FIBAMI-666951 format. One record per residue (C-alpha): z, y, x; residue number from 0. Coordinates in Angstrom, 2 decimals. Example, Ala and Ser with C-alpha at 12.3 -4.5 7.8 and 13.67 -1.06 7.14 Angstrom:
# residues 2
+---------+---------+---------+-----+
|       z |       y |       x |  nr |
+---------+---------+---------+-----+
|    7.80 |   -4.50 |   12.30 |   0 |
|    7.14 |   -1.06 |   13.67 |   1 |
+---------+---------+---------+-----+
//
This chain:
# residues 152
+---------+---------+---------+-----+
|       z |       y |       x |  nr |
+---------+---------+---------+-----+
|   -4.11 |    8.67 |    1.27 |   0 |
|   -5.17 |    9.09 |    4.84 |   1 |
|   -1.58 |    7.55 |    5.83 |   2 |
|   -2.15 |    4.83 |    3.34 |   3 |
|   -5.50 |    3.96 |    4.98 |   4 |
|   -3.61 |    3.79 |    8.23 |   5 |
|   -1.03 |    1.36 |    6.92 |   6 |
|   -4.06 |   -0.66 |    5.29 |   7 |
|   -6.07 |   -0.84 |    8.87 |   8 |
|   -3.37 |   -1.81 |   10.85 |   9 |
|   -4.30 |   -5.26 |   11.78 |  10 |
|   -0.68 |   -5.95 |   14.07 |  11 |
|   -2.86 |   -5.57 |   17.81 |  12 |
|   -1.56 |   -2.81 |   20.00 |  13 |
|   -5.46 |   -2.08 |   21.80 |  14 |
|   -6.65 |   -5.46 |   20.56 |  15 |
|   -3.70 |   -7.48 |   21.74 |  16 |
|   -0.86 |   -9.24 |   20.38 |  17 |
|    2.89 |   -8.58 |   21.49 |  18 |
|    4.20 |  -10.51 |   25.00 |  19 |
|    5.07 |  -12.89 |   22.79 |  20 |
|    2.27 |  -13.55 |   21.23 |  21 |
|    2.91 |  -12.03 |   17.76 |  22 |
|    1.49 |   -9.75 |   15.30 |  23 |
|    3.72 |   -6.61 |   15.45 |  24 |
|    3.13 |   -3.64 |   12.80 |  25 |
|    1.44 |   -0.26 |   15.30 |  26 |
|    1.43 |    2.08 |   12.43 |  27 |
|    4.66 |    3.50 |   10.37 |  28 |
|    4.67 |    3.22 |    6.77 |  29 |
|    4.90 |    6.70 |    5.72 |  30 |
|    7.86 |    8.21 |    4.05 |  31 |
|    7.82 |    8.63 |    0.40 |  32 |
|    6.68 |   12.46 |   -0.84 |  33 |
|    9.10 |   14.73 |   -1.49 |  34 |
|    7.93 |   17.65 |   -3.76 |  35 |
|    8.86 |   21.40 |   -3.18 |  36 |
|   11.90 |   22.14 |   -4.88 |  37 |
|   10.21 |   25.08 |   -6.16 |  38 |
|    7.67 |   23.58 |   -8.77 |  39 |
|    7.69 |   24.32 |  -12.08 |  40 |
|    7.08 |   20.88 |  -13.15 |  41 |
|    7.15 |   22.26 |  -16.86 |  42 |
|    3.34 |   24.01 |  -16.06 |  43 |
|    1.76 |   20.73 |  -15.54 |  44 |
|    0.03 |   18.35 |  -17.69 |  45 |
|    3.33 |   16.37 |  -18.74 |  46 |
|    1.06 |   12.72 |  -18.43 |  47 |
|   -0.02 |   14.54 |  -15.16 |  48 |
|    3.85 |   15.18 |  -13.94 |  49 |
|    4.92 |   11.69 |  -15.46 |  50 |
|    2.57 |   10.20 |  -12.81 |  51 |
|    3.29 |   12.33 |   -9.71 |  52 |
|    6.97 |   11.72 |  -10.59 |  53 |
|    6.67 |    8.38 |  -11.16 |  54 |
|    5.32 |    8.28 |   -7.37 |  55 |
|    7.81 |    8.17 |   -5.45 |  56 |
|    9.74 |    5.35 |   -7.08 |  57 |
|    6.77 |    3.41 |   -7.30 |  58 |
|    6.43 |    3.45 |   -3.33 |  59 |
|   10.12 |    2.81 |   -2.90 |  60 |
|    9.56 |   -0.33 |   -5.41 |  61 |
|    6.59 |   -1.36 |   -3.10 |  62 |
|    8.31 |   -1.29 |   -0.05 |  63 |
|   11.20 |   -3.11 |   -1.32 |  64 |
|    8.59 |   -5.58 |   -1.83 |  65 |
|    7.36 |   -5.72 |    1.40 |  66 |
|   10.96 |   -5.63 |    3.27 |  67 |
|   11.81 |   -9.29 |    0.77 |  68 |
|    8.42 |  -10.79 |    2.04 |  69 |
|    9.87 |  -10.49 |    5.49 |  70 |
|   11.61 |  -13.79 |    4.44 |  71 |
|    8.73 |  -15.54 |    3.99 |  72 |
|    6.74 |  -14.44 |    6.70 |  73 |
|    6.67 |  -16.60 |   10.12 |  74 |
|    5.54 |  -15.71 |   13.30 |  75 |
|    3.31 |  -15.45 |   15.17 |  76 |
|    1.36 |  -13.69 |   12.61 |  77 |
|    3.85 |  -12.43 |    9.92 |  78 |
|    0.90 |  -12.81 |    7.51 |  79 |
|    3.02 |  -12.60 |    4.35 |  80 |
|    4.32 |   -9.26 |    5.17 |  81 |
|    1.26 |   -7.90 |    6.79 |  82 |
|   -0.68 |   -8.92 |    3.20 |  83 |
|    2.04 |   -7.49 |    1.06 |  84 |
|    2.13 |   -4.36 |    3.24 |  85 |
|   -1.68 |   -3.66 |    3.10 |  86 |
|   -1.50 |   -4.86 |   -0.92 |  87 |
|    1.20 |   -2.36 |   -1.91 |  88 |
|   -0.45 |    0.45 |    0.68 |  89 |
|   -4.20 |    0.00 |   -1.07 |  90 |
|   -2.48 |    0.25 |   -4.50 |  91 |
|   -0.63 |    3.86 |   -2.82 |  92 |
|   -3.72 |    4.87 |   -1.73 |  93 |
|   -5.56 |    4.23 |   -4.85 |  94 |
|   -2.94 |    6.13 |   -6.77 |  95 |
|   -2.73 |    9.14 |   -4.55 |  96 |
|   -6.31 |    9.29 |   -4.73 |  97 |
|   -6.46 |    9.43 |   -8.70 |  98 |
|   -3.94 |   11.77 |   -8.58 |  99 |
|   -5.68 |   14.16 |   -5.86 | 100 |
|   -8.36 |   14.02 |   -8.55 | 101 |
|   -6.46 |   14.89 |  -11.34 | 102 |
|   -5.38 |   17.78 |   -9.96 | 103 |
|   -7.98 |   19.22 |   -8.42 | 104 |
|  -10.12 |   18.49 |  -11.85 | 105 |
|   -7.51 |   20.18 |  -14.32 | 106 |
|   -6.03 |   22.87 |  -12.10 | 107 |
|   -9.40 |   23.16 |  -10.40 | 108 |
|   -8.46 |   22.82 |   -7.02 | 109 |
|  -11.16 |   22.62 |   -4.10 | 110 |
|  -11.28 |   18.54 |   -3.19 | 111 |
|  -10.84 |   17.25 |    0.23 | 112 |
|  -14.38 |   16.07 |    1.48 | 113 |
|  -14.81 |   13.09 |    3.85 | 114 |
|  -17.89 |   12.27 |    5.52 | 115 |
|  -17.37 |    8.81 |    7.16 | 116 |
|  -15.32 |    7.68 |    4.46 | 117 |
|  -15.34 |    6.57 |    1.06 | 118 |
|  -11.45 |    6.19 |   -0.04 | 119 |
|  -12.30 |    5.12 |   -3.23 | 120 |
|  -14.70 |    2.14 |   -2.11 | 121 |
|  -12.40 |    1.62 |    0.75 | 122 |
|   -9.18 |    1.19 |   -0.92 | 123 |
|  -10.60 |   -0.78 |   -3.88 | 124 |
|  -12.60 |   -3.25 |   -1.44 | 125 |
|   -9.29 |   -3.85 |    0.90 | 126 |
|   -7.37 |   -4.97 |   -2.48 | 127 |
|   -9.83 |   -7.10 |   -3.64 | 128 |
|   -9.67 |   -8.76 |   -0.59 | 129 |
|   -6.15 |   -8.88 |    0.22 | 130 |
|   -5.35 |   -9.50 |   -4.13 | 131 |
|   -7.18 |  -12.98 |   -3.54 | 132 |
|   -5.46 |  -14.18 |   -0.39 | 133 |
|   -2.23 |  -13.13 |   -1.80 | 134 |
|   -3.15 |  -15.01 |   -4.86 | 135 |
|   -4.00 |  -18.14 |   -2.88 | 136 |
|   -0.89 |  -18.34 |   -0.94 | 137 |
|    0.86 |  -17.49 |   -3.79 | 138 |
|   -0.14 |  -20.67 |   -5.64 | 139 |
|    0.64 |  -22.25 |   -2.28 | 140 |
|    4.25 |  -21.77 |   -3.00 | 141 |
|    4.54 |  -22.44 |   -6.33 | 142 |
|    2.83 |  -25.66 |   -5.32 | 143 |
|    5.62 |  -26.27 |   -2.50 | 144 |
|    8.15 |  -25.17 |   -4.95 | 145 |
|    6.88 |  -27.54 |   -7.86 | 146 |
|    6.82 |  -30.44 |   -4.98 | 147 |
|   10.61 |  -29.65 |   -3.71 | 148 |
|   12.14 |  -29.54 |   -7.19 | 149 |
|    9.74 |  -31.87 |   -9.15 | 150 |
|    8.54 |  -29.84 |  -12.00 | 151 |
+---------+---------+---------+-----+
//
């Protein structure tokens, strides 16, 4: 969840500065897809929760694929489409991780991590809503462009 937050907050600036070419560049590497230990007895976990846990890595792979594809429509110097897609998906991944950790803690009595100055749920929700509005607007622009070109 913390790794997702780092990706979400990445604005492409290094110490407040653009690259020498005047572009934004990612400063935070995307975290690796979660890998679970091989010795987990999956049958001991609630089936619905097990499904969510086992589906999470493939959701991340799908999202990362969409992020990579957005590189085809992202242009310098800001690469806004790419940064927005990345933020969109990593907000979602952070929210899923938050839910999974809460579900595991509740179901199995695991102590939850406390954050003093950070509320992951409200932070990810705010960031997701903000980027989703930008993304929806951008998609409408793309659709209007295609409609103008194709005349449909």
